[in-house]
Structures are given as structure tokens and as C-alpha cells.
N, C-alpha and C positions, 0 to 999 in steps of 0.2 A: 504494500500500500504506500502510495506517494506521500511524502511529508507535507503537512499543511504548514507552509512557511509563515502565514499570518498568525496561526494559533501558537506556533512555536515562539514567535517573537513576542506575542502578547503574554505568554506564560513566563518567559524570561523577564520581561519588563515588570511584571507584577511582583517579582521577588527581589527587586533591586532597591526598594526603599523610596521610590518616586523619582520624578524627573530631576528635582533639585539635588538628588544624591549622585547624579551622573555628570561628571565634569566634562567628559569628551568621549566620543565613540568612533571607532574605525574597525576595519577588518583586514586580515591578510589572506593568504591562500586557504587557510583551514580554520581560522579562529576569529571570533568576535572579540575585539579588544576594547575594554572599557576602563576609563580612569574614574574611580569611585571616590566620593568625598568622605564617606564614613562606612567602612567595611562592616561595622557591627550591624548595620541595617540590612545587609544582604543575606538572604536565605540560600546559602550555597547548596545545601542538601536538596532543597526543592528544585533548584535549577538543574542539579545533576539528574534528577528524576524526570525532567522534561523530555518528551519525545523529540528526538533529533539531536539532543545534546550528548556528546561522547565523553565529556569530562570537563571539569572546572578547576582552575588553579590560579593563584596569585603569583606574579613574577614581575620583579622590578617595579612594584607599585601598581601594576595593571591587573584587573580581573580578566582573565583570558578564558573564553568559553569555546571549547573545541566542538565544531559542528561538521566540518569536512569539506573537502575540495568540491567545487561546483554547487554546493548548497549554501555555504556561509554567505555568499554575496546576495542570494535571494532573501535569506533570513535577515541580513543586515538592512536591506532596503525596506522590508516590512517593519523592522525594529525602529528605524528612523521615522517612518510614518506613524507608528503606534505611539512612540515615546515623545515625539516633538523635539528631540535632541538634535542639535545641528550636526551635520556630518562633518567629520574631521579626517585628517590624514593620520597615518601611523606616528608621524613625528609630533603631531598635536597631542595625541594620547600619551606618547612617551614624555613630552614636556609637562603635561598636566600631572601625570603619575609621579614623575621625578620630584615635583615640588613637595609631595607628601612623604618622600622617603627620608630616613635619617641620613646624616652626613656620610657615615661609613659605607652605607649601601650606595649612595650616589657616587662615592669614590670608586667602588668596585664596578659599578655600572659604567662609569666613564672609561675605565680600563677595557671593559668589554667592547664598548663602542669604538675604541681605538683599534683594537687588535682583530676583532671579528671580520671587518671588511678586507683585511689583507691575507686572511687565511687561504683563499684560492691560490694566491701566488706562492705561499709557503708549501701548500699541499702539492702543487705542481712541481716545485723545485725538489721537494723531498722524494716524490715518486721518481723523478728523473735521476736523482742521485742514487737511489736504490737500484734502478735499472742499469745505470752505467757501471756501478760497482759490481753488480751481479755478472754483467757481461765480461768485465775485467777478470773476474775469478774463473768464469766458465771458459773463457778463451784467453789464455795468458798473453799471447802475442798481440791481442787487441789493445792491451793497456799501453803499448808503445806506439800506437798509430795516431795519425792526425785526427782521425774520426773520434777517438777516445778523448783527445785533448779538447776538441771542439765541444763535444757533448758534456764533458766535465765542466768546461767554462760556462756553458748555458745553464747547467744544473746549479752551479754555485752562485750565480748572479744575484738571486733574490736574497741569499744570506750575506753575501759580500756587501751589498748596498741596503741591507735591512734598515739601518737608521734613516735612510731616505724615505722608504715606504712608511715607516712609523711616523716620521715627521709630517708627511703629507696627510696621513690619516688623522694625526693629532690636530693639525691646523683646521681640518674640516670640523672636528668635534668641538674645538675651542672657539671657533668662529674667526680664525685668523686667515690671512691671505695664504692660500696653499702654495703659491710659488715662493713666497718668503719662507714658508715652512720648509720647502724643498731645499732652499739655499742653506738653511741651518743644518739640515740633515747631511747635505753634500759636504758642508764645511767640516763636519765631524768625522768624515772618512776621506778627507782631501789627500791626494798623493804626496803633498809636502810633509804630511805627518807620518810618523812611524806607525806601521800597521799594528793595530791593537793586539792582534794575535802573536806578534813578535816582541811584546813588551819585555820579555825576559832577556832579550839580546841587548837591551839598553836603548835609550832615546835622549835627544837633546832637550834643552830648556831655553825658552825665550825670557829675557828679563826686560820687561817693557819700560822700566825706568833706568836701564843701563846697568843696574846692579841690584843685588838682593836687598830688599827692605824687610828686616825682621821685626815683627810685632808679636811678642809672646812666642808661641811655637809656630806661627804662621808666617810664610814668606809672601809679602805683598808684591804684586806685579809679576809673579813667576807663572809662566804658562808652559806646561809640559807639551812637547811636540809629539803627542801620542794620540792616535786615532781611537775612535770608539766602536770599532768592529767588535761584535760580541756583546753589545749592550743595547738595552731598549729603554729602561726607565729614565736615564739622564736625557734622552731625546724627548720623551714625553714632557718632562718638567721644563726643559728649555723652550719647547714650542708653546707650552702653557704660558710661560713668562712672556714670550714673544707676542702671542696673540693678545694678551691683556694690555701690553705696552702699546701695541699697534692701535687697538681700539681707543685707548686713552688719548693717544696723539691725534687720532682722527677727530676727536671731540674738541681738542684744545688748540690745534694748529690752524691758522687761517686758511681758508680754502684755496687761495691763490698760490700758496707755497706748499700746500699739503702733499701734492704729488711728489715733491722732491724731498721735503724734510722728513715726512713720516717713514718711508721705506728705509732711507739712509740711517736715521736715528735708531729705528727698530733693529736693523741688522747689526749695527756696530755695538749697541748696548747689549743685545742678546748674545752676541759673540763673546764679548768680554765676560759677561755673567756666566756663560756656559763653560768657558775654558778656565776661568779663574776660581769659580765657586761651585756651580751646579754639577759639572762633569766630575771633578775629583771626589766630591762628597757622595753623590748618588751612585757613581760607578762602584765605589767601595762598599756602600750599603747593599747594592744589588748583588755584588759578588758574595757577600756574606749570606744573603738570603738564598741564592742559588746553591751555594755550597751546603747550606743547611737542608734545603729541599732534596738535593741529590743524596745526601747522607740518609735522610729520612726514608726515601723510597728504596734505597739500596739495603736498608735494614729490614729484614723480614717482618719484624714486629711492627715497625712504623708503616710499612707498605700495607700490611693487613688492616691496621687501624684506618688508614686513608681509604682503603677499598670499602670499608664499612661506612665511613663517614661521607664518602663522595655523594651518594644520593640525597643525603640530608642537605648538603650545600646546593644541590639542584633545586630542592624544594624551597630553599631560602633565596634562590636567585643569585648565589654567590659563585657558581661554578666557572663563570667567565674569567675569574682571577687566575685560573690555571693556565690560560693562554699566555699570560705574562711569563710564568715560570717555564713553560714548554719552549716558548720562543727564545728565552734566555739560554736554555740548555743548547738548543740548536745553533744559536748565534755564536756560541763558544766552541762549536765544533764537536759537541758531545751527542750521544744518542738521547732521544727524548724518552726518559724512563718513567714519565708520568702517564704516557699514553696507555701502557698495559693496565694501570690502575683504573683509568676511565673505562677501558674496554671490559675489564672484569666486572666492574660495577654495573655497566649498561647491559651486558649480556646476562647478568644475574637477574636484572629486571625483566628481561625477555623470558627467562626460565620460569620465574614466579608468575608472571602474567599469563603465560601459556598454560601453566598448571591450573590456574583459576578458570581459564576458558574451557579446558577439557573436563574439568570436574563439576563446574556449576550446573545447576538444573534450571537456572533462570535464563530465559531466552534473551532478555535485554543485556544481561551481564555477559553472556556468551558472545553475542553479536558485537559487543564492545571490546572484550578481552582478546579475542583471537587476532583481529586486525592490529590492535595496539601492540600485541606481542611481536608481530612481524616487523612493525616499525621500530621497536626497541632493538631487534636483532641487527638493524642497520645503523644503530647509534642514536636514533631519535626516540628518547625515552619519555617525554612529557605525557603523551596519551596513556602509556602504561602506568606511570607513577601516579598521576593525578586522577586518571579515570578509573583505575582498578586497584593497584597495589596499596597505595596510601589510604584509599577509601576503606579497604577491608583490613588494613594495618598488618595482619599476620603475614601476608605475602611480601609486604614492604620489609619487615624484619627478616624474613627468609632471604630476600634479595641482598640485604646488608651482609648477612652471613656468607652468602655465595660470593659476593664481591670481595670480602676479606679473604676467602679461600683462594680465589683466582689470583688476587694481588700477591698473595704469599708465593704462589708458583712463579709469578713474574719476577719477584725479588730474588728468589733462590736461584733462578736460571739466568739472571742478568739480562732479561728481555728488554728491548727498547724499540724505538721507531725512528725513522729518518725524517719524519715531518710531524705535523699535528693537524687537528681539525677533523679527523675521521676516526671512528671506533667501530666495534662490532665486526661484522663480516667485511665491510670495506677496509677495515684495518689491515687485512692481509696485504694490501698494496704498499704499506709502509712499515710493516713489522720486520724487525731485524732477523728473526728466525721463525719461519712459517710453522715448523713442527712444534716448537715450544708454544707458539701463539695458539695453535690448535688445542694443546693440552690446557692452556689457561682458560680458553673459552669453554671447553668441555667441563672442567672442574666447576667453573662459575655457574654454568647452566645446571649441571647435575645437582649440585648442593641446593640451589635456590628452588629448582623444580621439585626435588624430592621432599624438602621440608614443607613447601607449600601444599603439595598434594596430600601429605599426611595430616597437616594441621588445619587446612582450610575447610570450612563448612559454611555454605550460604544459608540464608533464612529458610529456604524451601526444604533443604536437607534436614536442618534442625527440627523444623516443624513436623516433617513426615516421620521422624524418629521419636516424636513425642518430647522433644527437648524444650528448652526455655523459650518463652515468648520473645520475639524481637523487640528491642527497645523502640518505643513510639515517641515521635516528635510531639511536642506540646504546642503545636500551632493551631490557629483557629481556621475553620472552614467557612464560617459565616461571622460577620460583624454587624451589629446593629447599634442604634443610639441607646438602646436599653441594656445591652450586654452582648456577649459573644458565645459562639458554639464551637467548642474544641473538637478536634478530630477524634472520633470515638474508637478507631481501630488502626493499627499500624498498616501502612501501605501508601500507595501513590494516589494522590487526589486527581480526578479527571473531571472534565466538564460534563454537564448533564447530557449534552448532545452525543456523548460517546457511550452512554448506558444502553445496553442491548435490550431495552424494553420501551416501546413507544410511549407509554403513559409517563414513565419517569423521564424519558428523553425530552418530551415536550413540556415537562414541568407542570403537568395538569394539576397536581396536588399542591404545588407551591414551588418556590425556589429550591433547586436541588443540585447536589453534586454526587459523584460516584467515587468510590475508593476501591482500587484494585489491591486487595489485602495481602500483606505478607505475614500478618499475625492472625490469630484465631479467637481473640477475645474482644468483645465490644464492651467499652467502659462508658461511664456517664460523661457527657460532654459539658456538664455544668452542675451546679448545686440546684436541686429541685425535687421533683416527685415523679414516680411512675404512674402515668395516667391510663396506660393500656398495655397489656401483654397478650399477644396472640396465643391461643391454646397450643399451636404448633411451635411456638417459641422462636419462629423465624423473623419476628418483627416485634419492636417495642416502641411505645410512645412515651415521651417524657416531656415535662414542662418545667422551665426554669423558674426561679423565684421572681424573675423580672417579667415573666409572662411569655417567654418564647416557647412555642409548641413545636416539638421536633418528632418526626417519625424516622426510626432507624430500621431499614429493611435489609435483611441479610440474604443475598443471592437473588437470582431471577427465577420466578416460578417455583421457588422452594417450598411453597405451601403444600405442593404435591408430595413432599417427603414425609408429611404427617408427624413432624417433630423428630424424625430419626436423624441423629447427628447434631442436635441442638440441646444445650443444657442451660437453664435459667438460674440465676443466683438471686433474683429479686421476684417480688410478686406485685400485683397491682396495688396502688396507693402507698407503696413504700417510699419513705424519704430517701433521697440519694445525695451523695457528695461527688464532686468532680473527680474523675479517675476511678470511681468505684466499679468493680466488675459487675456487668449486667448479664451477658450471655456468652457462652463459649460455643463455637461451632466447628464442626469437622470439615475442613476444606476438601479433604480427599473424598469423603462421602458425597459431598455436593457435586464434585466433578464426576465421580463415578456414576452419579444419577443423571448426568447429562445437563447439568445446570451451570451457568456462569456463577462465580462466587462473588461478584461485585457487591459491595455494601453501599446502599443508597441512603443518603441523609437528606431529609426534606424538612424545610420550615413550613409547616402547614398553615400557619397564620401570617405568612410573609406580607400579605397586603396591609397589615396593621402598622408596618414600619416604614418610615420615610427614608431612612438611610441604611438599607440592607445591602451588604457587599459580600461577594463570594470569593473564595480563594482560587477557583478555577472557572 
């Protein structure tokens, strides 16, 4: 059955806390992206249960609702029409969302914005380096040919001039002139400087004042003639300074001389700041961080911890910070030993999600879990994490354990990669040892899949085994000016039009909603009184202390069951309190008898209320 785009949009909007709670809206290829003012007003679980929604998660301050390729644009158009929110771009949503983020998250997001756009160049270079090196080993004579020299040069270009790529990307992020940014990057790898990779061989020093001026332990005016190959953070800091200086000058320099004064001043001041202060300080700090990171992942215990923690950082939106570490490793000519950790963690999410998809008896969950697991096997884990594993939690924990086990294999075997940006099955293209990489993926998958398959039980399975009742949300299905009607049974609330009974679908008896139950116990929706209990116990009438009259009807045509499968815990005229158990029903018996088990909730005196609203 085709998705009703309008209804999907309406249901999503109804759970967002109103138009004023939506700062901006946009969409990408698969997701509706919303900047929310107050996340506490959003009913995430209700959105997750909306037909057409494959998952919901918060990332970088955005509420991202996964809908799917080819569908999200249609739902988005209806959402704009329904909500009245102005359409925006992804950049608009990012800007609105970033304004609500804490400073440390904005810092990590900024690093992600800088490094993510240059990943295609790094991946291409890494793949080419791996291919050239493999050919050199497979055909020894090839390593001495001009073809080898040419391909090796082409493969190394992105890493040799990585500071230039980083500088250009940084200038775009910080709002500076990209060409001035490129000049700063080129300056930091200028041929007049000693190549940064050859620092151990010694380098010269410029004394800008003709001699060394000592102030405390610092030499003023001394500039090391040393390039910044192998570094990325000093370039980002330098271009940040450059961009802000340039913007300040544009505001204060008269327009008639701005074209000459601003670029000249920007480049000279930034160059001095870079080579005298920023470069020496931040290159030393970056080296310390990279050495620590390299030691951490080379240590089996450290690698296992990071393999377990990695998906938690994905949930928090912090995983982009790893690009900085990976690029730093590659820029210094080392293998990327963080990639095996990411692959182990991501492939474990694949295993856990697939186990849910194969074991669940819920069609909606199965339809979501299987495709999401396939995506995770390719390194795109958000649908699996947010749509399935984190939602049921046990699979998420199982995946953390699987990621730790796989990362342990990577650390023990010394596995690495020649690039970054791809994990999972595509990771074979950059893995330093395909056989070891296969073992890592197999261990990650097997552990996560096995634990999940043993421990995971969905609501249907628990109920059919006579287990505990699923936890029910305490949301209201009707609101009136005199009081509210709470959801009386666990399950998904659906509009009256979807109820498979013409009388209820047309709301003949009054405003109605249906509930596709996951639980088997009807509870009191408010404080009040039992005004009617059918002899067959398939329906009960209750009235609140505020005068709201409600009929709760269990199943369609279940009167024909003559009470078989129904147990009442109250009788007519009993006083009731909200949440009190009223009726238990056997869903399996209802279905075996050939009846839908939809629970219908009707406000039979709805015409008496001026402001009655429904949840669906």
C-alpha cells in the first residue's frame, strides 16, 4: 500500500510541539531535517511509530527523521504545507541547530565541517597508494619503472599538499576568502622551507630582527624554516585567524582602498602569526595528541574500549572528530589505525540489527531492520543505530561488545588502512591486510549477532509467551477544555479512518481513534466511574469526573466471541482511578477467531465540547 504523504506529514507535525517549536526545516536525500527550539516538547516515540518513518535521531542539534530516498521530498512538501514553516536549505537548518549547541559540540562540528568535504580526495589518494604499493610487491620490476614513479606521485599529491586542501576547506567554513586561505596553506608547504617530514635532518632559522631577542624562555622574531607537511590543526587555526582578521578589515577599511589593504594586511599578519606562534605551538600539541591516539589504539585494551565507545560518540554526534586524528596519522606517513576500530564498531551494528530483523515477529520492525542492517554493512550506521538498535537498547549493547571484540583483533594484528572515510565492506579497498580485515569483520559481526539473537525479544514474542506487559506511554489520545483521555492500552495510535469497521471509521458514535495494540490490558484513561460493561467483556464504558463519556471497544466484531479471551477486573458502577486495570484480552485468540484486534476509543458525548482534539 502506497504511503499517504499528507497523513505522514500531519502525524509528524502533530508530535513536534507546534509551529513555534520548529526553527527551520529542510531535507536531504533520505531525511527530514528539523532545527527544534525545545526538544522536550517533541514526542520522539510517537514519531518513530508513524507510518513511513524509518527512524528518528538527534545529530549536531538537528532532529533528523529518516523517511527514505524518493519519499522524503514528497513528505517534506506536505510537511511545509501542513506546518506553515518556511522552507529552508540544509545550511539554514545547520545554522539554526548550531546556535543551540554547547560550545564543545560546535567545536567538534566545525572540525567535521572542515574535514568531511575533503574526504573524497583522501579516499582516492589512499586507494591509489594501496594499488600502487600492491603492484610494486606483486611485480618487483614494476617498482623501478617510470609508470610506478608517475602513479606514486599522483597517489601522494593529496597528502603532500594536504595543508592546502585543509586551508581551502577551512576558509569556506570560517567565511574567509578561499584563495587567501589557499595562499596560507601553500605558504606552509613552500619549497623554500625544509620538508616537515625531514625535520630530523635539521633546518635553518630566520631571525626577523637580525638577531635573537630572548624574552623569558621564548625567542622573539625567530621563524623556523620548517614546513608543515604532516599537520592539519595548525592550518585550521591559522585560517580561522585569517578569516576573522579579513572580515574585521572589510568592516573597518574604507572601500576605496579595501581591495589593496585588506588582502595584503591579512596575508602578512596571518603569516607572521602562523610561523611565529600558531604553527610551533599547535604542531607540538597535535603531535602529542596523535602520539597518544596511536598508542591508545595500538594497545589492545585501549582499542577494545574505543571499539565499544565508538557508537556512543555516533549517537552524540561526536564521531567526526576522528577524521582529524585519521588525517593526522596519514599526513605523517603512518597507517590509519583508527579505521579498523570504526569498521569493527559499524559492522557490529550490522550484526545486531540483522539479528533483530531475522528474529522479530513485528512486520514494521522487520521491514525497518533488514534494510538498515544492509546499510550498516556498508558503513552507514545511523538507520541501524537510531531506528533499531538504540531503540531496543539490548542490540545496541551487543553491538558495543562486538565492536570491542573486533577492535581487539585489529590491535593485536596491527591492522591499519591507507586512507579514511570508508568502513565496513568498502573498507576492503583501503585495508592494509584483507585477510586480517576479514577476521575483524567476522568477529565483530558474530559476537554482536549472537548476543542479540539470544537476548532480544520484541513485544509480540513476550506477549505470546505470557510475559510482562509492554510499558505504555502516558500520552493523551483526546484533549478537551474539561480534561483529557489517556491512552488506555499500549500500542500505536491510528486515525479513525484506518479502523476496519465502517461505523467507527466514520465516527458515527463520536470522535474516535484506533490503537493497534502491543499490550493486552486496557486501563482506565482517567479518574471516574464504570458506566457500562458488556456481558461479553469486549467493551467498557467509562465516564470521567469532568463528564467525559468514553467507550473502549476491544477488537472488531469480537462480540461474536461471547467473552472467550476476555477477563474483566471491574464491574458496572465501580469507581476507577487513572491507570487502573479494567480488562485483559487475549490477542492470539482474537486473531485466531479471524478478528482484527484494534482497540477503539470513542468520546460518545464529543458534541458537548468546544475544544476537543485528537492525537491522530
